[in-house]
SEVEX-607138 format. One line per 4 residues: their letters; for each residue x, y, z of C-alpha. Coordinates in steps of 0.05 Angstrom, whole numbers, plus 5000, padded with zeros to 4 digits. Each point is the difference from the previous one (the first is absolute). Layout:
BEGIN
A) X:Y:Z | ...
END
This chain:
BEGIN
MNKK) 8434:9192:2819 | 4957:4997:5061 | 5043:5017:5059 | 4973:5028:5065
AICF) 5037:5061:5028 | 5028:4993:5069 | 5002:5061:5044 | 5044:5009:5061
KTIE) 4999:5056:5052 | 5066:5018:5034 | 5028:5050:5050 | 5069:5024:4985
THTL) 5042:5017:5062 | 5072:4999:5024 | 5029:4954:5055 | 5067:5027:5026
GEPT) 5010:5036:4934 | 4984:4940:4956 | 4938:5000:4956 | 4943:4956:5026
RIVT) 4940:4978:4960 | 4940:4975:5040 | 4948:4964:4959 | 4931:5012:5031
EGFP) 4955:4970:4947 | 5003:4955:4940 | 5033:4935:5022 | 4955:4938:4998
KYAA) 4967:4979:5064 | 5011:4929:5025 | 4970:4964:5059 | 5065:4978:5031
KSMM) 5009:4969:5069 | 5063:5040:5014 | 5038:5060:4973 | 5056:4953:4978
EYKE) 4949:4960:4958 | 4975:5064:4969 | 5072:5024:4986 | 5016:4933:4967
YLEN) 4935:5002:4959 | 5018:5069:4974 | 5071:4980:4985 | 4979:4937:4962
NYDQ) 4942:5032:4962 | 5009:5075:4995 | 5073:5016:5006 | 4994:5040:4935
YRSA) 4960:5052:5039 | 5057:5009:5050 | 5051:5005:4945 | 4957:5052:4963
HMCE) 4999:5044:5063 | 5070:4989:5026 | 5045:4991:4939 | 5021:5045:4942
PRGH) 4970:5041:4968 | 4949:5018:5057 | 5046:4982:5058 | 5073:4980:5012
KDMV) 5044:4953:5040 | 5001:5043:5062 | 4925:5012:5004 | 4962:4974:5061
GALL) 4932:4970:4990 | 4940:4984:5045 | 4933:4969:4988 | 4942:5022:5045
VEPI) 4954:4941:5012 | 4942:4980:5044 | 5020:4963:5064 | 4995:4924:4996
SKKS) 4973:4997:5071 | 4978:5049:5054 | 5067:4990:5035 | 5040:5016:4937
GYRY) 5055:5051:4998 | 5053:4980:4949 | 5048:5032:4954 | 5054:4974:4953
HLHG) 5050:5023:4948 | 4994:4971:4930 | 5065:4981:4965 | 5025:5050:4949
C) 5004:4995:4925
END
């Protein structure tokens, strides 16, 4: 078996008492034209990474998640909430 290990870096915090996991490194980069395009790319191709971080046994249904990414343009300032498990 010749599988490549994938390493993620996260910051564990709390938001209003709820656990929050911020992924700072490890997700694939993609030259998207918008944040929505990047979000859809990740959902369609790498949703298993979100599930691994947010769902049991490493997470749970009430966990909040965020992905820190490079801005798409110099005017960028965007945030969104991914759907739960």
